[in-house]
C-alpha positions in Angstrom: -23.7 0.4 -6.9 -19.9 -0.5 -6.2 -19.4 -2.8 -3.2 -16.0 -3.5 -1.7 -15.7 -5.9 1.1 -12.4 -7.6 3.2 -10.8 -10.6 3.2 -8.0 -11.8 5.2 -6.9 -14.7 3.0 -5.4 -15.7 -0.6 -7.3 -14.7 -3.2 -9.1 -17.6 -4.6 -7.7 -18.9 -8.3 -11.3 -18.2 -9.9 -11.3 -14.3 -9.4 -9.0 -11.8 -11.2 -6.4 -9.7 -9.6 -6.4 -6.1 -10.8 -4.4 -4.0 -9.1 -1.4 -5.3 -6.2 -1.1 -2.1 -2.7 1.4 -2.4 -0.1 0.9 -1.7 3.6 4.7 -0.6 3.9 6.0 -0.7 6.7 9.2 1.2 8.2 11.5 -0.3 10.7 10.7 1.3 13.4 6.4 0.2 13.3 4.8 3.4 11.0 3.5 3.2 7.9 4.6 4.9 4.3 1.8 6.5 3.1 1.0 8.1 -0.4 -0.6 11.8 -0.8 -2.5 12.7 -4.0 -4.2 15.8 -4.3 -4.7 15.4 -0.3 -5.7 12.1 -0.5 -3.9 9.4 1.6 -3.3 6.1 -0.1 -1.6 2.6 -0.1 1.9 2.7 -2.5 0.5 0.2 -5.3 -1.2 -0.2 -9.2 -2.0 -2.7 -11.8 0.2 -5.7 -12.3 1.5 -6.2 -15.7 0.4 -9.0 -17.5 4.3 -11.4 -17.5 5.2 -9.9 -14.1 4.6 -11.6 -10.8 2.9 -10.4 -8.2 5.1 -9.4 -5.9 7.1 -7.3 -8.3 4.3 -5.0 -9.5 4.8 -4.2 -5.5 8.6 -4.0 -5.2 8.2 -2.3 -9.5 5.2 0.5 -7.6 7.3 1.4 -5.0 10.1 2.3 -6.6 8.2 4.0 -8.8 5.6 6.1 -7.0 7.1 6.7 -3.2 11.2 5.8 -4.3 11.2 2.3 -1.6 13.2 -0.3 -2.0 11.5 -3.3 0.2 11.7 -6.7 1.4 10.1 -9.6 3.0 6.6 -9.1 1.1 3.7 -11.4 2.2 -0.3 -11.2 1.5 -2.6 -9.4 4.1 -5.4 -10.4 1.5 -7.7 -8.7 -0.8 -10.3 -6.4 -1.5 -13.6 -7.7 -3.2 -15.1 -5.3 -5.6 -18.5 -5.8 -6.8 -19.3 -3.4 -9.3 -22.6 -5.7 -10.0 -21.5 -6.7 -13.2 -17.8 -8.2 -12.8 -16.2 -8.9 -9.5 -12.2 -9.1 -9.1 -9.8 -8.6 -6.6 -7.4 -5.8 -5.3 -4.9 -7.9 -3.3 -3.1 -6.4 -0.5 0.3 -7.0 0.9 2.5 -5.9 3.8 6.3 -5.4 3.0 9.3 -3.7 5.1 11.1 -0.7 4.0 14.9 -1.6 2.9 15.3 2.4 1.8 14.0 5.6 1.6 15.4 7.7 -1.4 14.9 11.0 -2.0 11.6 12.3 -3.8 11.2 11.5 -7.5 8.5 11.8 -10.0 7.0 8.7 -11.2 8.2 7.4 -13.9 4.2 6.6 -15.2 3.0 10.3 -14.2 6.3 12.9 -15.5 6.4 15.9 -13.7 3.9 13.9 -10.8 6.0 13.5 -7.4 3.4 12.2 -4.4 3.9 13.2 -1.1 4.7 11.2 1.0 4.5 10.5 5.1 5.4 8.3 8.1 2.8 7.8 10.1 1.1 5.3 13.2 -1.3 2.7 12.3 -3.8 4.0 14.0 -3.5 7.4 12.0 -3.2 5.3 9.0 -6.4 3.7 10.1 -7.8 7.6 10.1 -6.5 9.1 7.0 -6.8 5.8 4.4 -10.2 6.1 2.4 -11.3 2.7 2.5 -14.0 3.5 5.9 -14.2 0.0 7.8 -12.0 -1.7 5.7 -9.0 0.2 6.3 -9.0 -0.7 10.3 -9.2 -4.2 9.4 -6.4 -4.1 6.6 -4.4 -2.2 8.7 -4.9 -4.6 11.8 -4.2 -7.3 9.6 -1.3 -6.5 7.8 0.0 -6.0 11.8 -0.7 -10.0 12.2 1.0 -10.7 9.4 4.2 -8.6 9.8 4.6 -9.7 13.9 4.0 -12.9 12.3 7.5 -12.7 10.1 9.2 -10.5 12.6 8.9 -7.1 11.3 6.7 -4.9 13.1 8.6 -3.9 15.8 6.4 -0.4 16.6 8.6 2.0 19.1 6.1 4.9 18.8 7.8 7.5 17.0 5.9 10.4 15.6 4.2 11.0 12.4 7.1 12.6 9.2 6.3 14.4 6.5 8.5 12.8 4.2 8.6 15.3 1.0 5.4 17.4 -0.1 3.5 16.9 -3.0 4.4 18.5 -6.3 2.5 18.8 -9.9 4.6 20.4 -12.3 2.2 22.0 -15.1 
C-alpha cells in the first residue's frame, strides 16, 4: 500500500523529486485549480532532467492552465512511500501574473483542462489529498503571506473554463 505524508520543509538531498506542483494564488487570494475528468488538481508535472524545478512549475503552468507565474517559493513536499521506494512530490506557492485564454496542453493534444479559481477553504474541500490538502494549503498561505503575495479579498469561486476533450 502506498503511503503519503506531508512535510513543510525542503526535500532532503538524498530523496529523488519525481513531481513538482504549485499552489497558484491569484492577486485576490483565490487558488487556481485545474480540472481533469471532474477531478480537481494542482498544476504541475514531472521535471525534465536539465530543468530547474521552479522552471518546471513555470512550464507546467503555461502548458496546463495557460498562466504566467512569479515569486515561486517552496512550501514543502509530499513523501511517497510505495514500500519499495521513497520519493518526493515538491510543492511550491506562486502568484499568478496573467491568466490566458483556455488552450490545449501540448503534451496531450486536443485536451484543454478546466480551470477554476476558488477560496483556500474550497480548495481544501475539492483537492483529493485527504488531510494533506488542509496542511498543504495552510502552509502555502503561510509562505505566500511571508513573501507578501497573499491578500484574501473573499471573491466568489469562478469557473474560468470547462474542460474540453476532443477525440
